[in-house]
TISEVO-463946 format. One line per 2 residues: number of its first residue (from 1); their letters; for each residue x, y, z of N, C-alpha, C. Coordinates in Angstrom, 2 decimals, decimal comma, always signed. Layout:
<recs>
NUM) a) X:Y:Z:X:Y:Z:X:Y:Z ~ ...
</recs>
This chain:
<recs>
1) mm) +1,04:-1,29:+0,25:-0,33:-0,04:-0,10:+0,93:+1,15:-0,13 ~ +0,26:+2,11:-0,49:+1,31:+3,73:-1,06:+1,39:+4,30:+0,66
3) kp) +2,51:+4,93:+1,24:+2,94:+5,46:+2,16:+1,41:+6,61:+2,05 ~ +0,84:+7,63:+2,48:+0,42:+8,87:+3,25:+1,39:+9,52:+2,97
5) yf) +1,44:+11,14:+1,81:+1,78:+12,06:+2,38:+1,93:+12,81:+3,59 ~ +0,43:+12,75:+3,57:+0,00:+14,03:+5,46:-1,37:+12,38:+5,52
7) ec) -1,22:+12,54:+6,96:-2,24:+11,75:+7,63:-3,17:+12,84:+8,80 ~ -4,48:+12,88:+8,81:-5,02:+13,67:+10,09:-6,62:+13,32:+10,34
9) eh) -7,03:+13,69:+11,61:-8,60:+13,14:+11,45:-9,53:+13,20:+10,51 ~ -9,26:+14,43:+9,46:-9,95:+14,45:+8,28:-10,01:+14,06:+6,45
11) gi) -8,45:+13,03:+7,18:-8,54:+12,23:+5,72:-7,52:+12,28:+5,58 ~ -6,69:+11,39:+4,68:-5,49:+11,61:+3,75:-5,49:+12,13:+2,82
13) vy) -4,20:+12,68:+2,39:-3,56:+13,27:+1,16:-2,65:+12,08:+0,55 ~ -2,55:+12,50:-0,87:-1,30:+11,08:-0,67:-0,62:+12,05:-1,91
15) na) +0,59:+11,86:-2,10:+1,25:+12,40:-3,36:+2,04:+11,36:-4,37 ~ +1,38:+10,89:-5,19:+1,68:+9,93:-5,89:+1,26:+10,17:-7,72
17) sa) +1,68:+9,43:-8,51:+0,73:+9,06:-9,54:-0,04:+8,59:-10,21 ~ -1,26:+9,45:-10,54:-2,58:+8,85:-10,49:-3,15:+7,14:-11,04
19) et) -2,32:+7,52:-11,91:-2,02:+5,80:-12,38:-1,62:+4,61:-11,62 ~ -1,31:+5,03:-10,99:-0,65:+4,68:-9,56:-1,71:+4,21:-8,47
21) ll) -1,45:+5,28:-7,30:-2,36:+5,30:-6,68:-4,23:+5,40:-6,65 ~ -4,38:+5,17:-8,14:-5,88:+4,61:-8,37:-6,32:+3,52:-8,25
23) ne) -5,13:+2,70:-7,90:-5,25:+1,04:-8,49:-4,87:+0,53:-6,75 ~ -4,94:+1,64:-6,08:-4,37:+1,52:-4,60:-5,53:+1,46:-3,58
25) ik) -6,23:+2,65:-3,67:-7,08:+2,65:-2,55:-8,50:+2,89:-3,41 ~ -9,52:+3,06:-2,01:-10,96:+2,97:-2,25:-11,02:+3,98:-1,80
27) sd) -11,71:+5,36:-1,53:-11,94:+6,84:-1,18:-13,81:+6,84:-2,02 ~ -13,71:+8,21:-0,84:-15,43:+8,98:-0,96:-14,60:+9,55:-1,42
29) li) -13,83:+10,27:-1,44:-13,49:+11,68:-2,62:-11,97:+12,31:-2,78 ~ -13,07:+12,67:-4,30:-11,23:+12,33:-4,91:-11,34:+13,89:-4,94
31) vt) -9,30:+14,24:-5,09:-9,68:+15,96:-5,81:-9,03:+15,82:-6,55 ~ -9,12:+16,26:-8,08:-8,03:+15,85:-9,31:-8,06:+17,08:-9,55
33) sp) -6,74:+17,74:-10,72:-6,38:+18,88:-11,66:-5,32:+18,74:-13,17 ~ -5,72:+17,53:-12,92:-4,55:+16,80:-14,18:-4,23:+17,93:-15,59
35) py) -3,03:+17,84:-16,35:-3,12:+19,24:-17,49:-4,23:+18,39:-18,12 ~ -4,33:+19,26:-19,21:-5,39:+19,09:-20,00:-4,88:+19,15:-21,68
37) gt) -5,68:+18,75:-22,64:-4,88:+19,06:-24,10:-3,88:+19,72:-24,14 ~ -3,21:+20,65:-25,07:-1,78:+20,01:-24,90:-0,87:+20,17:-23,93
39) lr) -0,99:+20,14:-22,92:-0,50:+20,00:-20,97:-0,24:+18,57:-21,08 ~ -0,89:+17,33:-21,64:-0,51:+16,27:-21,39:+0,36:+15,72:-21,63
41) ky) +1,33:+15,95:-22,18:+3,38:+16,22:-21,74:+3,69:+17,55:-21,20 ~ +3,50:+17,33:-19,48:+4,21:+18,68:-18,56:+5,40:+18,39:-17,67
43) kg) +6,38:+19,38:-18,43:+7,47:+19,41:-17,40:+7,95:+17,63:-17,43 ~ +8,10:+17,03:-18,71:+9,05:+15,67:-18,73:+8,30:+14,54:-18,49
45) fe) +6,31:+14,65:-17,70:+5,68:+13,67:-17,56:+4,36:+13,54:-18,66 ~ +3,99:+12,49:-19,03:+2,79:+12,28:-19,86:+1,61:+12,05:-19,13
47) fd) +0,80:+12,13:-19,63:-0,44:+11,61:-18,62:-1,32:+11,14:-19,76 ~ -1,87:+9,45:-19,37:-3,47:+9,52:-20,25:-4,53:+9,58:-19,81
49) lg) -5,34:+10,90:-19,83:-6,54:+11,36:-19,48:-7,20:+10,20:-18,90 ~ -7,58:+9,39:-19,92:-8,43:+8,57:-19,93:-8,73:+7,02:-19,20
51) ki) -7,41:+6,88:-18,38:-6,36:+5,81:-17,70:-6,81:+6,76:-16,21 ~ -6,98:+7,82:-16,44:-7,16:+8,35:-15,26:-8,76:+8,54:-14,82
53) ah) -9,50:+9,03:-15,14:-10,84:+9,17:-15,24:-11,18:+7,12:-14,68 ~ -11,28:+6,38:-15,76:-10,98:+4,89:-15,21:-10,58:+4,58:-14,07
55) gv) -9,35:+4,87:-13,79:-9,31:+4,76:-11,66:-9,79:+5,38:-11,15 ~ -11,12:+6,94:-11,61:-11,26:+7,28:-10,74:-12,65:+6,34:-10,29
57) kt) -12,63:+5,98:-11,29:-14,59:+5,89:-11,36:-14,48:+4,09:-10,56 ~ -13,29:+3,14:-10,74:-12,69:+2,14:-9,82:-12,58:+2,40:-8,58
59) cl) -12,05:+3,93:-7,87:-11,78:+4,09:-6,67:-12,95:+4,08:-6,07 ~ -13,45:+4,88:-6,69:-13,98:+5,94:-6,01:-15,80:+5,08:-5,48
61) sd) -15,88:+5,04:-4,24:-16,30:+4,46:-3,34:-18,17:+4,89:-3,57 ~ -19,40:+3,82:-3,91:-20,57:+4,43:-3,97:-20,90:+4,96:-2,79
63) gg) -21,30:+6,60:-4,22:-21,71:+7,44:-3,42:-20,80:+8,11:-3,10 ~ -19,21:+7,84:-3,68:-18,39:+9,07:-3,45:-18,69:+10,44:-4,41
65) tc) -18,02:+11,05:-4,13:-17,77:+12,79:-4,81:-16,29:+12,90:-5,54 ~ -16,21:+13,21:-7,03:-14,43:+13,86:-7,37:-15,01:+15,32:-7,65
67) vw) -14,01:+15,83:-7,73:-13,73:+17,28:-7,84:-12,49:+17,29:-8,54 ~ -13,25:+17,53:-10,12:-11,98:+17,33:-11,38:-11,65:+18,79:-11,78
69) vv) -11,20:+19,71:-10,96:-10,47:+21,05:-11,23:-10,25:+21,06:-12,72 ~ -10,81:+22,09:-13,66:-10,91:+22,20:-14,91:-10,68:+23,92:-15,07
71) a) -9,21:+23,77:-15,79:-8,53:+25,50:-15,78:-8,32:+25,66:-14,65
</recs>
């Protein structure tokens, strides 16, 4: 299991690759702001938005909430 970056009574914060983390956790709340459009290659990293969206759907608990920040 991935080690939390920060943990308190209100929740856990992870600092990790979304593609890795989303395969390891189950969550009631996901907040993300991945690069978009031409920024899919960002500072040497590439993002597969389809894989990230599928991972969010897979790890989000029934009735959970996803906050997907755009622009």
